[in-house]
N, C-alpha and C positions, 0 to 999 in steps of 0.2 A: 431567547437565550436559555440554555440548560441551567436550571436552578441549582444543580449540584456544585456549580462553581462559586456560588454566592458567598459561603462562609470564608473562603480563602481570598476572595477578590472582591470584597464588599464595595459596591458602587462603581465597579470597573466593567469594561466590556459590555456596555449598555447601548450607547449611541454609536452608530456606524460612522458618524462624521467627526466626532470629537471624543477625546479621552476624558477620564474623570476629572482631570485638572483643567479642562477646557482647551487643550492643545489639539491641533489638527491631527486626526488619526491617519496613519499611513495606509495607503491603498496600493494595490499591485495590478497593473494592466496585463492582459494576455498578449504578450509580445512575440512569443515564439512557441506556439502549441505543437510540441513534438511528441507528446504522449497522450493517448486517450485511454482512460481506465474504464473497465466495466466491473461493477460489483455483481458477481454471479448469484448472490443470495447470502443471507446471514446464517443459514443452517451450517453447522459444523459437527464433526464427530466427537469433539471434545469441548469443554468450557474452560478456558485459560484464566488464570488470575490476572486481573486488570486488563482484560481484552478491551481495546479502545472502542470496538464496534459491538461488544457484548455478544459475540457469536457463541452459539451453543447448539446442542441437539434439539432444542425447543424454540429457538428464536428465529422465526420466519418474518420478522418485521420488514426485512428486505426480501422480496420474493425472487424466485429463480428467473434470471434473464433468459430469453430464448434466442436461438440462432437467428431467427427472422428479425428480431429487434436489433441485434448486433449488426446484421447486414444493413439495416436502414441507416444506422449511424456511420457505418463505413462509407455508404454513399454520400452522406452529408459532409464527410471529410473532403471528398473530392469536390462537391458542390461549393463549399466554402473556401477551397484552396488552402486548407490548413497544411503546414509542412510536417505532418505527423509521420514519424518513422517507426513508432512503437505502440502496440496495443497491449495493455496490461489487464490481467484478470486477477481479481482478489475476491475474498469472501468475508466471512465464512470460509469453508473449504471448497475451492472451485471444482475439485474432482467429484463432489457430490452432485453437482448440476448435471443432469442427463444430456445436456447439449454442449458440454464443454469441448469435446473433441471437434464437433462441427463448428463451433465458434472459433476455435483455434485455426482450423483448416481454412475457413473463409477469410480470416485475417491474414494468414500467410499467403493464401492464393491471391489476395489483393496487393501483395508486395510488401506488407509490413513485417517487422520483427514482432515476436510475441514473448511476453513475460508473464509467467504464471507464479503466483505466490501460493505455496502449498506446505502442509505439514508432512507430506510424503508418507502418511500413515495409511490405514486400511482403505479409505476411499480410493486413493491412487493405486494401491497395490492389488485391487481386485483384478482377476485375470482378464475380464472383458475390457477393463480400462487399459492395463499395460499392453495388451495386444494392439489396440487401436492407437494408443499413444506411441508405442514402438514403431508402428508403421508410419505415423506422422513424422516422427524424428528421422526415420530413414529418408524421407522425402525432403525434409527441410533443414535437418541438421542443426548447426550452430545458430540459425536464426530463431530457434526456440531456446529461451532461458527458463529453467525451473529454479526458483529461489526457495530454498527450504528454510522454514522457521526452526532454528535451533537456538533456544533462548540462552543457553550457556554451554561452555565446552566440557562441563562435567555432567554426569548423570544426575547427581543430586540437585544441581542448580536447575537443569532443564525440567526435571520431573516436579520440582517445587512449583513451577509455573503451570505445567500442562497435565500433571497427574502421574501417578505411579504407572510404570510400564510404557510411558510415552517415548522415552529415550530409545529403548530397544527397537520399537516399531519405526521410529523416524530414521534411525541408523540403517535399518534394513531397506527402507524405501530409498534412502539416499544412496546406498550401495548400488541399487538397481539403476538409478539415474546416472551414477558415475560410470556405469558400463555402457551407456548410450552415447551417441554422437552429438547430443545437444550440449548447451552451455549450462553448467551447474554453478549456482551461487548459494550463499547461506546468509540468513539474517539473524542476528542476535540482539540482545537487549543490553543497554548500558545501565543496568540497575544494580550491579554488584559492587562490593567493596574492593575494587581493583582499578588500576589505571587502564587506559585504552591499550597501551603497549603490553601490559600483562595479559589483557584479554586476547589480543591478537596472537600473542605467543602461545597461549593455551589452545586456541583454535588451531594454530599452525601445527602443533604437536598432534592433535586429533586428526587433522587432514592427512598428515604424513602416515599416521598409523592405519587409517582407513584407505589410503591410496586414492584420495579424492583430488581431482585436478583443480584445486582452488588455491589462489595466492592470498593467504590471510592478511598480508600487508596491503593488499589492493582494496580500497574502500568500495569499489564497484563489485568485487567478488565476495567480500565479507562486509556486509552492512551492519553497523552497530547503531540501532535506533535509540534515541533518548526516551526515557519513560514519559508517558503522558498521564500525569497525575493531577486531576482537577482539584485536589485538596491542597496543592502547593501554590503559594503566592508567586505570581509572575508579573513583570512590568508590562504595561501597554506600550505598543509601538507607535511612535509619533513620526511625522514627516521629518523631524529633526534627527531621529535615530539613524537614518541612513548615513548621514555624515559622521555622527558620533561613533557608530559601529564600523564605519568604513565598508558598508555593504550597499548593494544596489537592489532595487525592487526586482530586477531581472534575475537575481540569484534565488528568489523564493519560488517554491514549487508551483504556486498558482499562476506564475508567469508563463509556465511551459506545459501545463496539463489541466485536464478536467476529468471528472468521473461521472459515468452514467449509472444511475440506480433505478430500481423499480420497487417503490414502496408497496406493501401488501394492499391489493385492491385498486392500485392506481397504474397509470401509464408511466413509462420510463421518463425520467427527467435528469437534467445535468446539474451536478453540484460543483462547487468551486475546487474541491480537492478530495482526496481519499479519506481524510481524517474526520470529516464532518458530514456524514451522510444523513443525519437526522435533523440537522439544524435548519430551520426554515429560512433564516437569514443568509444561508449559503446555498440555497436552491436557486439556480439561475434561470430555470425554465425548461420547456420540453425539447428544445432544439439546440444545435450547436450555435446557430445564429444568436439565440438568446444568451448563450454562455460567453459571448465575446466581450461583455462589459467588465470593468475593473472590479476587484474584490477588496472590500474593506477588511483590514486585519483586526477583526472584532471578536476574537476568541483566544483564550489562553494557549491553545495549541498553536495558533499562529505565531505567538511569541516564543514559546519554549521549544517547540519541535522545529519550526521552519526558520525563523529569523535568528534566534540565539543558538539553537541546536544545529543549524545549518544542514538539516536532514532533507532527504528527498526519497520518495518511494520508487522512482523510476530507475531503470538500469543504467 
């Protein structure tokens, strides 16, 4: 367990079977694996405030995934009979990975939809990338979704998270995407002193001004992610919580997805979800077969982001 969580959650999130008060900890079974994620590597062109995965120009803790490694897992999907419809690529910044176009093409050619999480900045805007990406979009169109990280609907808010000048670069890249025949989506952060309705109204005005084909009222087209702050006290999720919260384990992200990572110097392995790539307790093994076992909700992110926040990284 990451020791950064201890001051805010003393004595909690320790035992995968029971909570601090001795209650049975909630678990989630993989009931409908519809999304397989690949972390393309933690290197990024920028270092954002409170990046959950600590991506930066220097962090290569997760190494670049290769096209050959992705193809191996695409084959495993067929072997295991998983009903996967979507392959997701996240980072870091996926367009820094030299194999990203090949990985996307292989996934699309195998019949999957593809979702790429990007900041739409310089790595994506390089002419050699836009040329190949444009050709890929011409061939597969709306089966490709590019979800752009736009942390707020104002320049000041976005740049406060991503650094001065990030706003203008991201807008330029998103303008390019909007002119293509792929699907465009945006991801923001619910970290501001505003209601969700106010945030969606602000984004809607921006989308109209930029002529971006995004419905800000549609949660699938504008995703507002809750902040993942390990300094905040959060409750542990017990088996009784499902009834109390009127929720089902099948609603939680780890019921429908897994993520493949490649730690520096190691072979790829499968983790329970996109949020916990470094946690040993959430590493399920080197194959999809290993990753079919249930997941204990033994981390603050499980509670705040997934169960209480109701969030999902998938499209």
